[in-house]
N, C-alpha and C positions, 0 to 999 in steps of 0.2 A: 339218377340212376337208381333204382330197384335192387334188392339185394342181392336177387339170383344174376342177374347181367355180372354184381360184383364177383359172386361167385365163378361163375361162366367162365370170366375173364382169368382169372387165377387160374383154376385148370386148364384151360387153352394155352396159358405159357408157359403151366409147369410140362404137356404135355408135349410145346413145342420144346421147350426145354430139353426134353427127354430121346425127343425128335430125334433130334439134331448131334446131341450126346451118339445117340446106337449111327448115324448116318458117320458122323466121324469114324467110329470106331471100327465101322468096313472099313472104311475106306483104310484107316491105316494099317488093317486085315492082308488088304492087298498088297501095298508097298512094301510092306515088312518081309525084309529078309540080311542079308549082309550088310550091305552100305545104310542100311536104318539101326541096325545093330552096332555099328562103328562108328557111325554118325553120336549116338548113346553115351556111348562108353567113353566117346573122348573129352564128351561134353561133363558127364559125373562119376569119372575113373578117380574122384579124389572130391573128400567134404566140401570143400573150398569151391571147387567147381561146381556140383551139385548146387550152392548156397544161392551161387552167382549170378546160377544161367535161372532158380527160382523168385529168384530178384529180379532179376531183368524185365522177364515176362509179366509179372508182377505185377513193377513199377509202365511199363511199352500200357499192358489194357486194364491198373489201375484199376484190377479186382483182384484177389485170391482166389475167392470163390471160382470165376471161372478159368484163374490157371489150373484149381487145383482140378478144378472139370479135362482141361485137355491131360492132364499125366494121368486124369482114369481113362480115357478115352485107348492112350497111350499103351496102361498095363493087360488091353483088351487083346493085344501082340503076341505078351507070355515075354516081353521083352523089359522091365522093369521091376524092380528087384527093391527090397526092403532098400540094404543098403543105398540104393542109387537113388532111390524114393525121398527117403526121411530127409536131407539136404536139400534137396529140391521144396519141399512140403514149408522145411521154415525158413530157405530163403523165401518162401509166398509172401510170410508172415512179415518180413524187414520190408518189404515190397512193397507193402497197402500203406503203409509211412510216409513211400513219396508224394502220395496225392496230394496231403492238405502243405506238404513241402513247397508247392507248384505256386502256392501263393503268399505265402512266407514274406514275401522282399512288399507288399502294399497293406502289410499290415499291421496291429497293433504290437507292445510288445510281450503284452497276456495272452498273444494270437500266435507269435512267433512261439514262444515260452511251450502252451499250449500244444504246437504242434512238434515242437524237438521234445516231449516228453512220450510222443506217441514213437518220436521215433526209438528214443530209448528205449523204453514200453519193448521196445521187438525187436529189436536190435542185441542188444542184456539179455533177453529173457531165450533168443532165440540160440545163442550161444553156450550159455551156459546150459541151455537141452540139449545145442552137441553135443558139447564133453562132456556130459554126462552122459549120455549115450555111447557115443567114443569110450568113457573109462571101463563101463560095462561091459563090452563087445569084446575092449581087451587085455583084460580084468577074468571075468567069468566067460567070458562068451554068449553070441544071442545068439537063441539054435533056428529059427527064421530067416537070419541075415541076408543069409543068398536066395533063398527061397522067392517068387513069384509073387507079388500083389493086385489084389483083384481089387475092384472098386468100389468096395466096401471098407477091407481097409487103410486103403485112401485115404476115407475122410473120415472116420473113427481116427486114426492118428491125427491128418490137420485138425479136431476139433477135440481130440486130447491134446493136441500141444497147448495148443490158448488157452487151455483151463491151470496147465499146469505152469505154464507164466503167469494167470493171472494171483493161482498161488504161492507162486512162486514170490513176490510183489509185492503179498496184502500185507503182513505185516509191518514193510521195510516203501511204503510208500512216498515215503516224505523225499528218500533221497531219491527222486525223477523229481521231485519239485527243486529240491539241490542244483542237482546239474542243470536245472534249466532256467535254473534262477544266474551259474554260472557265465553260459551258457551266454544269454543276456541279460548283461546285470545294470542293476540301474541305476544311476549314473548319484554325481555326493549329490547334486540337487533333490533330487529325489526321493536317496533318503532319508536327509533331513526332512522335509517336504513329505515323508508322511509319518516322521519319529510321533510319540504320546507324548506330552508333556510330563513331568513329575510332582506327581503332587505329595508330598512327606507329610504325612497323618503329625509325623516326628515335632514338625511346626507349631503345631496347634498353643502350645503352652511357651509361643510368641505369636501371637497373634496379628501383630504386626504384618511379622516377617512371612506368616499362614496367607496375609491377604498378598501383600506382592509377590509373593507364587502365581496364588489362585487369578492376577492382572496377566502375568505373562502369560500365564495358558487362556485367559479370556480373547488375548492378541493375536495367539498363533493362530485361536479359531477366527479371528477376524480379518487377517488377512489370508484363511482361508477362504470365508464364504464368500470376499472381492476376488480369490482367481477365479474360484466358479464361475463366479460373474462374467470375470471378463473372458472367461474358457465360451461358454455357452453361446456369447451373443453370437457372433460369428463364427459358428455353425447352424444361421439361419440362411445365412449364406453362399455358403460350403462345408458341405457335411464332412465331420471326418474321425473315424473309428476311434481315431486312438485318442482321441481327444476325449471325445464321449465317455471311451474307458477312467480316463486319469480324473473326469467330475464324479463319477459312479463313487471310487475310490476314494476318494477328495471327500464326497458330503456323506460319504460311509462312517469317517475321520470323524467330523463335525458331528455325525450326531454320538458315535461312543464321548466324543471330548463335553456334550453335552450332558450326558449322564457324568460323569464321573466329576465335572469340576460343581452340578450344581448337589451332587453327594458328597461330596469335599467341603463344601460352604455352609450346606445345614449338617454338615458335623463340626463345624469349627462353630456355629451358634450357639451351642453345647457348654463350650463353656464362658468364660468368665470375660467378654469384654465391654467394654466404654460405652457412651453414647456415638458417638463417631464413630467408635469398630460396626459397630451392629447395622449402622445406617451404611458402610461400606459395605456391607454382605448383603446387605438390601438392593442395595444397588445394583451392583455383579452378577445378582442371580437377573437382575431387570437385562442387564446389557449382554449375557449368553445366552439370552430366549432373543435378545432383537437382531443378533448376528446369525442364530443359529436357522431363522424364519428368511434372512437376506436367503444362505446354501441354500433354503426348501424355493423359493421363488429362480434361481438358479435353476436346479435343478430342472424346474418345471418348463420353463426356456426351452434346456435341453430338450425335454418329449417334445415340445413344439416341433422345434428343430427335425424329428427324428421324424414323428408323423409327415411333415413338408415334404420330407425326403423319402418314405415308402409310398407315398403318393405323387411322386414324382414329376413335384408342383413346385411352382420359383415365384416367386416372389415381382411384381414391376420392377423394373429402375427405376419411379419416380420412388415408389414404397421401401427400395433398397437403401435411396440417397437419406430417404428420412430414417431409417432404422438407424442406422449407422449416425445422422449427428442424434440422436436419444441414447445412443450408447456412450462417445461420445462424455455426454455430459451423468451416465452414468457412473464413467472412471470416473470422470470429473469428484463426484459427489460420494463416489466411496474413497478415493482417495482421501480428500480433504476426513471421513467422518472415522478410518484407519487413525490417523497423523495423529485426529485432535487424540481419540482415547490415549493413543501408544504413549505419547508426551504429555495429555492433563495439559491440551493447550486449548483453551480459551478462546481463546478467539479466534482460532482455527473451527474449531464449532459451532460459532457464531456464524460464520460464513455457509454455512451448508445450510442453514432454513430457505435462505432465500433462492437458494439452485433451487432446494425440495420446490420454491413457486412454480419457478422456471417450470421444472419437468414438472408441474402438472396442467401447466399449460400447456405447454408445449404436447404433450398427451392426450389434453383434450382436443386440440387441431388436430392431429394428427388421428381422430377416430374418426373427425367429420371430414376429414380429406381420403380419410377409405375408405364410409363409406358413401361417398358421392362420387368411387372410382367403384364401388360395385353396383350402385344403380349405375354407371355409366357404360359397364360387359369390361370394363379395366382388368379387371382383378376376379378369377374367380372367387365361387361359396368358401372351396376349398383353401384355400390361401387368404380368404378372407376373415374366417373364422381365426384362423391362427395368428392372423398380424394381430387384429382384436385381443384379444390371449396376451400374448408378450406386449402391447402395449396394460395390460393390469397387472404385469407379475413387476416390470418396468418401475413401475407407480407404487405399486407396496414395496418395490425395493426401495424407492428412492423418502416412502414415507417410515420407515425404519431406521434411512441414516440420519431421517429429522430427528425421530425419538431418542436416541442415543447421544445429537450432540445438541438437543434441549435439555435431556436433562443433565448434560452438563453443567451446559449455562445455568441451568438453576441450584445444583448443587456451590457453584462458585460464588455465585448470590447469594447463596443459605435462601433463596425461595421453596415451600412444603408446598408448589404445587405440581400440581400431574402434567404430562407432557402435553397436553391439552392445551390446557386452559393459557401453560406456558405461550403455545404457539399463538394461541390469541391475544394475547398480550402481546407478544411480536407482531403479528399484521395490523393490531388495530392501532398502535401507538411505534412506528419503527423511529430507528434512531436511524441519525444519517449517514453511519458505517455501514444496517444494512440498507439505507435506498442507494449507494455508492456500491454497497457487492451487488445487488437486483441490476442497478442499471449492467455493469458487466460483463452480469450470464445476460441480461437481455442481447447485449449483443455479441455474445457471440453465439449463444446457440438460438433465440426471437427471432431475431436477423435473417438467418440464415432458415431460418426456413421458412419464413415471410418470403423470400424472393426464392425460394421452387415451391409455392405456393402462384408466386405470379405468373 
């Protein structure tokens, strides 16, 4: 579409609108008389009736501009005065808030709060402005109160009332947010989930206590990262806007926690620490990075689910079953990792690596199976790319769980190896417990996958 066509369409639309307004005005002039005057009087003889009329009409046609246009057309009959028009115009502002309220039922808590903020802004603003106008009228008096309004006066008052309402709330916009939060409150669990950990720098004088406080914060961070993974994976099968919003809020908190915990630990290194305490600080910093990366990969999976939803695409039934099995394995490895880290449980940490090895095998097989589906035309290119990206993110999550668990095993053994070296030792010289755990994970996850492939 060329620029000329766009401008022509715009001008044509404006001309059509003005022509329609003119026709409406001419028609109302013809029917104007005692009956119309009586109807308008009954509908607008009190401020409350005028506000309700403006609200109802605007809510029905879902446009304050259109309702003001109707009022302008009525003004051509000479029956619309300032006293009757002002309540209608303010009511029209309230009516615009009903459009977002129509979708409030299926929206997230944040969506409901946004719709309510719009409603509160228009209702409170209109009520205050109406009260101020009538206070002036009854005390000082407004000279043109009974005068007939013209089209330009109606348009000017409509615009001016919007500006005044905005200026009224500008210095106290937080009031609307608090009202919305009171109307749609967070649950106790949500409030606790969204809280930031307390990191008291006064505890630097007792490094052992400061370290424990920092670890408690990392534990909270690990739970949030695992929670995001648990919420993100099901979105691939069924999109839910409220879940997406919750993941984004939690990811923001994880990022903030990473910065605060890292800064806290770095400042702690300025104190006089023993060798064990210095080593503990270094390891905690590594754990913070690992958990933050898990949170990032959870967001990647969520974004892939959004991409799938935007394209109105979905996975095949076989792909859905495979993802559910992989999700179960991811949930298990995250639970093991979090419990091992929280309780300093090296035995549980030792169970992570066999499961991580199984997840690697699963990802490889799922990748091969999906490529075959792509070749056979069972899956589209769009879903195929998303599926492969999800597999990569799932594999990265299990890798970071492995890094955390292997570090814990190495710390307990007193070995100063990096995680990759320790993994190599565990794979090439597996213990009896390692092999038993591997076999159990194989039966739980690989055997069902092989049955799906058969």
